[in-house]
N, C-alpha and C positions, 0 to 999 in steps of 0.2 A: 703561201700558195693557196689560192681559193679554188676548191674543187666543187663547191656547191652547185654551180651551173651544170656540171657533168653528172650530178646525182641521178637524174632519171635515166640517162643513157647507161650508167653503170648498173642500175637495177635491171634493165633489159638484158644487158650483156650477162649479168649474173644468172638470170633465168635460162638463157640460151646455153651458157657453159654447163649449167647443172644438168640440163636435159641431155646434152652431148656426152657428158661424163657418165651419167647413169647408163646410157645406151652402150657406151664403150665397155663399161664394166660387165654389163649383162651379156654382151657378145663374147666375153672372154671366159665365162663360167664353163666349167667342164663337169659333166655328170649332173644328174637331176636328183640324186638321192642325198639325204642329209649327211650321210657318212662321207661322201666325196666332198661335200661343201665344208665340212669341219676338218678335212685333211686325212680322213681315214681311207681305208681301202675301198675299192669300188670301181667298177668299170675296168678298162684296160690299163689304166695308169698305175694301179696297185699302190696308190698313196705315195709314190716317189716323185721327186722333182725331175724334170727333164729340160733339155735345152730348147729354147724357143727359136724357130727358124722361119724365114720367109714372112708371110703376111702376119703371122702371130707375133713375131718380134717387132714388126713395124707398128702393129696395133698396141703392143705393150709400151713402146716408146711414146707413141701418140697419147696414150692414156696418162703417162707421167707428165708430159708437156701440158695437157689440158688441166690436170690437177694443179700444177704450179700456176697456170694462168687463173684458174678459179680462186686460188688462195690469194694471189696478188690483187685480183679484182675485188675480192671480199674486203681486204684491207683498205683499198682505195674508196670503196663504197662506204665503209664505216667512217672514214675520215671526211668524206663528202657530206654525209648526212649529219655529222657533228655529234 
């Protein structure tokens, strides 16, 4: 299977997926302090896990799908560039 003709397109797709994935992850962060980032207490969450609902659950699932697409595209681009 010759993927070399697709290599430039896979590179562009890789960049687009990377930007979308970074944006999704940044939209999901809660709290702005370092303690909340590292899983400590802070804010109203108290460092505990809670159930995702509504838009948050949809965004979480979409982030997982985008990360899988990014991984698959990376493998294909690696194979295409040889």
